[in-house]
Backbone atoms as SQL, in Angstrom:
CREATE TABLE atoms (id INTEGER PRIMARY KEY, chain TEXT, resi INTEGER, resn TEXT, atom TEXT, x REAL, y REAL, z REAL);
INSERT INTO atoms VALUES
  (1, 'A', 1, 'UNK', 'N', 84.516, 93.818, 78.492),
  (2, 'A', 1, 'UNK', 'CA', 83.993, 93.077, 79.517),
  (3, 'A', 1, 'UNK', 'C', 85.398, 94.270, 80.930),
  (4, 'A', 2, 'UNK', 'N', 85.059, 94.455, 82.069),
  (5, 'A', 2, 'UNK', 'CA', 86.059, 94.866, 82.517),
  (6, 'A', 2, 'UNK', 'C', 86.573, 94.013, 83.442),
  (7, 'A', 3, 'UNK', 'N', 87.793, 93.843, 83.755),
  (8, 'A', 3, 'UNK', 'CA', 87.957, 92.797, 84.612),
  (9, 'A', 3, 'UNK', 'C', 87.523, 92.956, 86.387),
  (10, 'A', 4, 'UNK', 'N', 87.289, 91.531, 86.859),
  (11, 'A', 4, 'UNK', 'CA', 87.057, 91.441, 88.025),
  (12, 'A', 4, 'UNK', 'C', 88.322, 92.313, 88.720),
  (13, 'A', 5, 'UNK', 'N', 87.373, 93.396, 90.034),
  (14, 'A', 5, 'UNK', 'CA', 88.503, 94.032, 90.632),
  (15, 'A', 5, 'UNK', 'C', 88.737, 92.947, 92.091),
  (16, 'A', 6, 'UNK', 'N', 90.591, 92.727, 92.107),
  (17, 'A', 6, 'UNK', 'CA', 91.261, 91.910, 93.066),
  (18, 'A', 6, 'UNK', 'C', 91.276, 93.152, 94.269),
  (19, 'A', 7, 'UNK', 'N', 90.308, 92.498, 95.337),
  (20, 'A', 7, 'UNK', 'CA', 90.526, 93.333, 96.775),
  (21, 'A', 7, 'UNK', 'C', 91.531, 93.232, 97.402),
  (22, 'A', 8, 'UNK', 'N', 92.146, 93.405, 97.838),
  (23, 'A', 8, 'UNK', 'CA', 93.239, 93.651, 98.984),
  (24, 'A', 8, 'UNK', 'C', 93.266, 92.954, 100.227),
  (25, 'A', 9, 'UNK', 'N', 91.841, 93.588, 101.134),
  (26, 'A', 9, 'UNK', 'CA', 91.501, 93.639, 101.775),
  (27, 'A', 9, 'UNK', 'C', 89.738, 93.695, 102.265),
  (28, 'A', 10, 'UNK', 'N', 88.988, 93.005, 103.041),
  (29, 'A', 10, 'UNK', 'CA', 87.714, 93.017, 102.853),
  (30, 'A', 10, 'UNK', 'C', 87.425, 93.470, 104.944),
  (31, 'A', 11, 'UNK', 'N', 86.798, 94.579, 104.637),
  (32, 'A', 11, 'UNK', 'CA', 86.641, 95.256, 106.057),
  (33, 'A', 11, 'UNK', 'C', 84.650, 94.537, 106.502),
  (34, 'A', 12, 'UNK', 'N', 84.463, 93.651, 107.828),
  (35, 'A', 12, 'UNK', 'CA', 83.182, 93.456, 108.013),
  (36, 'A', 12, 'UNK', 'C', 82.606, 94.465, 109.131),
  (37, 'A', 13, 'UNK', 'N', 81.905, 95.603, 108.286),
  (38, 'A', 13, 'UNK', 'CA', 81.969, 96.487, 109.276),
  (39, 'A', 13, 'UNK', 'C', 80.187, 96.242, 109.693),
  (40, 'A', 14, 'UNK', 'N', 79.861, 95.451, 109.686),
  (41, 'A', 14, 'UNK', 'CA', 78.280, 94.965, 109.798),
  (42, 'A', 14, 'UNK', 'C', 77.777, 95.174, 110.902),
  (43, 'A', 15, 'UNK', 'N', 76.419, 95.981, 111.209),
  (44, 'A', 15, 'UNK', 'CA', 75.875, 95.917, 112.862),
  (45, 'A', 15, 'UNK', 'C', 76.762, 97.497, 113.440),
  (46, 'A', 16, 'UNK', 'N', 77.893, 97.671, 113.339),
  (47, 'A', 16, 'UNK', 'CA', 78.019, 99.144, 113.697),
  (48, 'A', 16, 'UNK', 'C', 77.610, 100.083, 112.748),
  (49, 'A', 17, 'UNK', 'N', 77.194, 101.080, 113.974),
  (50, 'A', 17, 'UNK', 'CA', 76.319, 102.221, 113.534),
  (51, 'A', 17, 'UNK', 'C', 77.571, 103.268, 113.004),
  (52, 'A', 18, 'UNK', 'N', 77.041, 104.903, 112.208),
  (53, 'A', 18, 'UNK', 'CA', 77.012, 105.447, 111.875),
  (54, 'A', 18, 'UNK', 'C', 78.224, 105.976, 113.124),
  (55, 'A', 19, 'UNK', 'N', 79.222, 106.513, 113.927),
  (56, 'A', 19, 'UNK', 'CA', 79.856, 107.013, 112.364),
  (57, 'A', 19, 'UNK', 'C', 81.369, 105.758, 112.583),
  (58, 'A', 20, 'UNK', 'N', 81.558, 104.787, 113.072),
  (59, 'A', 20, 'UNK', 'CA', 82.590, 103.177, 113.730),
  (60, 'A', 20, 'UNK', 'C', 82.652, 102.663, 112.157),
  (61, 'A', 21, 'UNK', 'N', 82.320, 102.647, 111.256),
  (62, 'A', 21, 'UNK', 'CA', 82.671, 102.225, 109.739),
  (63, 'A', 21, 'UNK', 'C', 83.337, 103.434, 109.260),
  (64, 'A', 22, 'UNK', 'N', 82.753, 104.610, 109.078),
  (65, 'A', 22, 'UNK', 'CA', 83.716, 105.264, 108.530),
  (66, 'A', 22, 'UNK', 'C', 85.453, 105.547, 109.375),
  (67, 'A', 23, 'UNK', 'N', 85.699, 105.066, 110.972),
  (68, 'A', 23, 'UNK', 'CA', 86.676, 104.945, 111.510),
  (69, 'A', 23, 'UNK', 'C', 87.103, 104.044, 111.250),
  (70, 'A', 24, 'UNK', 'N', 86.669, 103.323, 110.920),
  (71, 'A', 24, 'UNK', 'CA', 87.521, 101.736, 110.566),
  (72, 'A', 24, 'UNK', 'C', 87.483, 101.935, 108.963),
  (73, 'A', 25, 'UNK', 'N', 86.984, 102.454, 108.312),
  (74, 'A', 25, 'UNK', 'CA', 87.722, 102.327, 107.301),
  (75, 'A', 25, 'UNK', 'C', 89.090, 103.176, 106.951),
  (76, 'A', 26, 'UNK', 'N', 88.994, 104.445, 107.224),
  (77, 'A', 26, 'UNK', 'CA', 89.969, 105.424, 106.883),
  (78, 'A', 26, 'UNK', 'C', 91.171, 104.853, 108.498),
  (79, 'A', 27, 'UNK', 'N', 91.935, 104.003, 109.157),
  (80, 'A', 27, 'UNK', 'CA', 92.060, 103.137, 109.434),
  (81, 'A', 27, 'UNK', 'C', 92.874, 102.059, 108.798),
  (82, 'A', 28, 'UNK', 'N', 91.451, 101.325, 107.931),
  (83, 'A', 28, 'UNK', 'CA', 92.040, 99.845, 107.202),
  (84, 'A', 28, 'UNK', 'C', 93.001, 100.834, 105.976),
  (85, 'A', 29, 'UNK', 'N', 92.838, 102.022, 105.338),
  (86, 'A', 29, 'UNK', 'CA', 92.807, 101.983, 104.395),
  (87, 'A', 29, 'UNK', 'C', 94.296, 102.555, 104.440),
  (88, 'A', 30, 'UNK', 'N', 94.757, 102.959, 105.015),
  (89, 'A', 30, 'UNK', 'CA', 96.296, 103.133, 105.445),
  (90, 'A', 30, 'UNK', 'C', 97.126, 101.558, 105.640),
  (91, 'A', 31, 'UNK', 'N', 96.700, 101.076, 105.130),
  (92, 'A', 31, 'UNK', 'CA', 97.458, 99.369, 105.603),
  (93, 'A', 31, 'UNK', 'C', 97.449, 98.497, 104.224),
  (94, 'A', 32, 'UNK', 'N', 96.297, 99.150, 103.183),
  (95, 'A', 32, 'UNK', 'CA', 96.494, 98.317, 101.535),
  (96, 'A', 32, 'UNK', 'C', 97.628, 99.567, 100.729),
  (97, 'A', 33, 'UNK', 'N', 98.471, 99.408, 99.429),
  (98, 'A', 33, 'UNK', 'CA', 99.115, 99.805, 99.356),
  (99, 'A', 33, 'UNK', 'C', 98.289, 100.704, 97.763),
  (100, 'A', 34, 'UNK', 'N', 98.685, 102.230, 98.006),
  (101, 'A', 34, 'UNK', 'CA', 98.081, 103.186, 96.451),
  (102, 'A', 34, 'UNK', 'C', 97.721, 102.629, 95.854),
  (103, 'A', 35, 'UNK', 'N', 97.093, 102.112, 95.482),
  (104, 'A', 35, 'UNK', 'CA', 95.401, 101.795, 93.926),
  (105, 'A', 35, 'UNK', 'C', 95.216, 100.404, 94.136),
  (106, 'A', 36, 'UNK', 'N', 94.884, 100.011, 95.869),
  (107, 'A', 36, 'UNK', 'CA', 94.701, 98.319, 95.934),
  (108, 'A', 36, 'UNK', 'C', 93.344, 98.978, 96.474),
  (109, 'A', 37, 'UNK', 'N', 92.450, 97.605, 96.331),
  (110, 'A', 37, 'UNK', 'CA', 91.187, 98.030, 96.533),
  (111, 'A', 37, 'UNK', 'C', 90.884, 97.683, 97.874),
  (112, 'A', 38, 'UNK', 'N', 90.055, 98.487, 98.972),
  (113, 'A', 38, 'UNK', 'CA', 89.894, 97.817, 100.209),
  (114, 'A', 38, 'UNK', 'C', 88.051, 97.228, 100.307),
  (115, 'A', 39, 'UNK', 'N', 87.273, 96.308, 100.532),
  (116, 'A', 39, 'UNK', 'CA', 85.662, 96.194, 100.433),
  (117, 'A', 39, 'UNK', 'C', 85.401, 96.653, 101.784),
  (118, 'A', 40, 'UNK', 'N', 84.351, 96.953, 101.510),
  (119, 'A', 40, 'UNK', 'CA', 83.368, 97.379, 103.398),
  (120, 'A', 40, 'UNK', 'C', 82.223, 96.996, 102.979),
  (121, 'A', 41, 'UNK', 'N', 82.326, 96.090, 104.406),
  (122, 'A', 41, 'UNK', 'CA', 80.793, 95.550, 104.005),
  (123, 'A', 41, 'UNK', 'C', 79.786, 96.031, 105.074),
  (124, 'A', 42, 'UNK', 'N', 78.276, 97.286, 104.789),
  (125, 'A', 42, 'UNK', 'CA', 78.379, 97.485, 106.389),
  (126, 'A', 42, 'UNK', 'C', 76.593, 97.691, 105.767),
  (127, 'A', 43, 'UNK', 'N', 76.586, 97.402, 107.616),
  (128, 'A', 43, 'UNK', 'CA', 74.563, 97.250, 107.795),
  (129, 'A', 43, 'UNK', 'C', 73.560, 98.540, 107.741),
  (130, 'A', 44, 'UNK', 'N', 74.490, 99.399, 108.060),
  (131, 'A', 44, 'UNK', 'CA', 73.934, 100.737, 108.545),
  (132, 'A', 44, 'UNK', 'C', 73.759, 101.329, 107.464),
  (133, 'A', 45, 'UNK', 'N', 72.236, 102.417, 107.005),
  (134, 'A', 45, 'UNK', 'CA', 72.314, 102.517, 105.932),
  (135, 'A', 45, 'UNK', 'C', 72.313, 103.795, 105.654),
  (136, 'A', 46, 'UNK', 'N', 72.858, 105.094, 106.576),
  (137, 'A', 46, 'UNK', 'CA', 73.835, 105.640, 106.811),
  (138, 'A', 46, 'UNK', 'C', 75.174, 105.736, 106.443),
  (139, 'A', 47, 'UNK', 'N', 75.613, 104.399, 105.598),
  (140, 'A', 47, 'UNK', 'CA', 77.203, 104.127, 104.963),
  (141, 'A', 47, 'UNK', 'C', 77.285, 104.427, 103.933),
  (142, 'A', 48, 'UNK', 'N', 75.859, 105.004, 103.902),
  (143, 'A', 48, 'UNK', 'CA', 75.722, 105.140, 101.825),
  (144, 'A', 48, 'UNK', 'C', 76.077, 106.825, 101.371),
  (145, 'A', 49, 'UNK', 'N', 75.544, 107.688, 102.892),
  (146, 'A', 49, 'UNK', 'CA', 75.881, 109.048, 102.372),
  (147, 'A', 49, 'UNK', 'C', 77.697, 109.131, 103.352),
  (148, 'A', 50, 'UNK', 'N', 77.359, 108.576, 103.684),
  (149, 'A', 50, 'UNK', 'CA', 78.676, 108.313, 104.455),
  (150, 'A', 50, 'UNK', 'C', 79.953, 108.619, 103.871),
  (151, 'A', 51, 'UNK', 'N', 79.839, 107.113, 102.789),
  (152, 'A', 51, 'UNK', 'CA', 81.228, 107.150, 102.106),
  (153, 'A', 51, 'UNK', 'C', 80.988, 107.883, 101.061),
  (154, 'A', 52, 'UNK', 'N', 79.791, 108.735, 100.443),
  (155, 'A', 52, 'UNK', 'CA', 80.292, 109.497, 99.309),
  (156, 'A', 52, 'UNK', 'C', 80.796, 110.588, 100.173),
  (157, 'A', 53, 'UNK', 'N', 80.685, 111.360, 101.833),
  (158, 'A', 53, 'UNK', 'CA', 82.087, 112.156, 101.960),
  (159, 'A', 53, 'UNK', 'C', 82.547, 112.090, 102.733),
  (160, 'A', 54, 'UNK', 'N', 83.113, 110.908, 102.716),
  (161, 'A', 54, 'UNK', 'CA', 84.522, 109.950, 102.795),
  (162, 'A', 54, 'UNK', 'C', 85.211, 110.660, 101.231),
  (163, 'A', 55, 'UNK', 'N', 84.662, 109.806, 100.630),
  (164, 'A', 55, 'UNK', 'CA', 85.144, 109.727, 99.129),
  (165, 'A', 55, 'UNK', 'C', 85.694, 111.322, 98.220),
  (166, 'A', 56, 'UNK', 'N', 84.802, 112.182, 99.493),
  (167, 'A', 56, 'UNK', 'CA', 84.653, 113.508, 99.136),
  (168, 'A', 56, 'UNK', 'C', 86.151, 114.316, 99.806),
  (169, 'A', 57, 'UNK', 'N', 85.579, 114.024, 101.199),
  (170, 'A', 57, 'UNK', 'CA', 86.757, 114.450, 102.240),
  (171, 'A', 57, 'UNK', 'C', 88.324, 114.295, 101.528),
  (172, 'A', 58, 'UNK', 'N', 87.991, 112.350, 101.144),
  (173, 'A', 58, 'UNK', 'CA', 90.204, 111.503, 101.292),
  (174, 'A', 58, 'UNK', 'C', 90.853, 111.408, 99.758),
  (175, 'A', 59, 'UNK', 'N', 89.201, 111.564, 99.084),
  (176, 'A', 59, 'UNK', 'CA', 90.505, 111.379, 97.819),
  (177, 'A', 59, 'UNK', 'C', 89.961, 109.916, 97.545),
  (178, 'A', 60, 'UNK', 'N', 90.301, 108.958, 98.468),
  (179, 'A', 60, 'UNK', 'CA', 89.858, 107.768, 97.515),
  (180, 'A', 60, 'UNK', 'C', 88.904, 107.246, 96.762),
  (181, 'A', 61, 'UNK', 'N', 88.510, 106.447, 95.784),
  (182, 'A', 61, 'UNK', 'CA', 88.080, 106.098, 95.014),
  (183, 'A', 61, 'UNK', 'C', 87.392, 105.776, 95.606),
  (184, 'A', 62, 'UNK', 'N', 85.660, 105.529, 95.848),
  (185, 'A', 62, 'UNK', 'CA', 84.668, 104.679, 95.603),
  (186, 'A', 62, 'UNK', 'C', 84.165, 103.702, 94.253),
  (187, 'A', 63, 'UNK', 'N', 84.866, 103.088, 93.759),
  (188, 'A', 63, 'UNK', 'CA', 84.804, 102.265, 92.609),
  (189, 'A', 63, 'UNK', 'C', 83.590, 101.763, 92.702),
  (190, 'A', 64, 'UNK', 'N', 82.937, 100.846, 93.589),
  (191, 'A', 64, 'UNK', 'CA', 81.701, 100.148, 93.649),
  (192, 'A', 64, 'UNK', 'C', 80.835, 99.805, 94.397),
  (193, 'A', 65, 'UNK', 'N', 79.275, 99.991, 94.552),
  (194, 'A', 65, 'UNK', 'CA', 78.740, 99.684, 95.736),
  (195, 'A', 65, 'UNK', 'C', 77.520, 99.623, 95.118),
  (196, 'A', 66, 'UNK', 'N', 76.955, 98.285, 96.454),
  (197, 'A', 66, 'UNK', 'CA', 75.933, 97.773, 95.525),
  (198, 'A', 66, 'UNK', 'C', 74.857, 97.737, 97.311),
  (199, 'A', 67, 'UNK', 'N', 73.832, 96.825, 97.275),
  (200, 'A', 67, 'UNK', 'CA', 73.200, 96.301, 98.613),
  (201, 'A', 67, 'UNK', 'C', 71.910, 95.330, 98.159),
  (202, 'A', 68, 'UNK', 'N', 72.145, 94.297, 98.929),
  (203, 'A', 68, 'UNK', 'CA', 71.305, 93.010, 99.544),
  (204, 'A', 68, 'UNK', 'C', 71.294, 92.144, 100.528),
  (205, 'A', 69, 'UNK', 'N', 70.533, 92.223, 100.372),
  (206, 'A', 69, 'UNK', 'CA', 69.849, 91.659, 101.697),
  (207, 'A', 69, 'UNK', 'C', 69.985, 92.387, 103.341),
  (208, 'A', 70, 'UNK', 'N', 70.317, 93.812, 102.796),
  (209, 'A', 70, 'UNK', 'CA', 70.372, 94.908, 103.591),
  (210, 'A', 70, 'UNK', 'C', 72.110, 94.499, 104.126),
  (211, 'A', 71, 'UNK', 'N', 72.849, 94.176, 103.267),
  (212, 'A', 71, 'UNK', 'CA', 74.085, 95.034, 103.501),
  (213, 'A', 71, 'UNK', 'C', 74.564, 95.223, 102.518),
  (214, 'A', 72, 'UNK', 'N', 74.997, 96.833, 102.760),
  (215, 'A', 72, 'UNK', 'CA', 75.857, 97.439, 101.261),
  (216, 'A', 72, 'UNK', 'C', 77.523, 96.944, 101.340),
  (217, 'A', 73, 'UNK', 'N', 77.559, 97.013, 99.783),
  (218, 'A', 73, 'UNK', 'CA', 79.021, 96.374, 100.090),
  (219, 'A', 73, 'UNK', 'C', 79.975, 98.046, 98.866),
  (220, 'A', 74, 'UNK', 'N', 81.113, 98.150, 99.600),
  (221, 'A', 74, 'UNK', 'CA', 81.479, 99.419, 98.879),
  (222, 'A', 74, 'UNK', 'C', 83.148, 98.899, 98.789),
  (223, 'A', 75, 'UNK', 'N', 83.963, 99.187, 97.181),
  (224, 'A', 75, 'UNK', 'CA', 84.725, 99.217, 97.279),
  (225, 'A', 75, 'UNK', 'C', 85.705, 100.291, 97.154),
  (226, 'A', 76, 'UNK', 'N', 86.484, 100.130, 97.459),
  (227, 'A', 76, 'UNK', 'CA', 87.293, 101.801, 97.842),
  (228, 'A', 76, 'UNK', 'C', 88.737, 101.460, 97.053),
  (229, 'A', 77, 'UNK', 'N', 88.927, 102.380, 96.047),
  (230, 'A', 77, 'UNK', 'CA', 90.720, 102.097, 95.758),
  (231, 'A', 77, 'UNK', 'C', 91.604, 103.585, 96.484),
  (232, 'A', 78, 'UNK', 'N', 92.208, 102.804, 97.037),
  (233, 'A', 78, 'UNK', 'CA', 93.551, 103.640, 97.814),
  (234, 'A', 78, 'UNK', 'C', 93.764, 105.132, 96.570),
  (235, 'A', 79, 'UNK', 'N', 93.937, 105.986, 97.407),
  (236, 'A', 79, 'UNK', 'CA', 94.236, 106.893, 95.596),
  (237, 'A', 79, 'UNK', 'C', 95.681, 107.828, 96.327),
  (238, 'A', 80, 'UNK', 'N', 96.127, 107.647, 97.314),
  (239, 'A', 80, 'UNK', 'CA', 97.378, 108.268, 98.223),
  (240, 'A', 80, 'UNK', 'C', 97.482, 108.095, 98.998);
């Protein structure tokens, strides 16, 4: 069994619409160390394809994603 992911920072983007969650995570990911994980919480369904695009464009790895009660949760590891 894998060890639980240690979260360096949580970014609450609930209630924000595209592209605000992506703008916020782009800024926030620069504040954590390479290899650390940022948790982002969002309610915009558009954040799901946006995070895939973010991963492809930036190289930062979405290590986990889930949703519950209308909230999407992404764990993103800083790559560089």
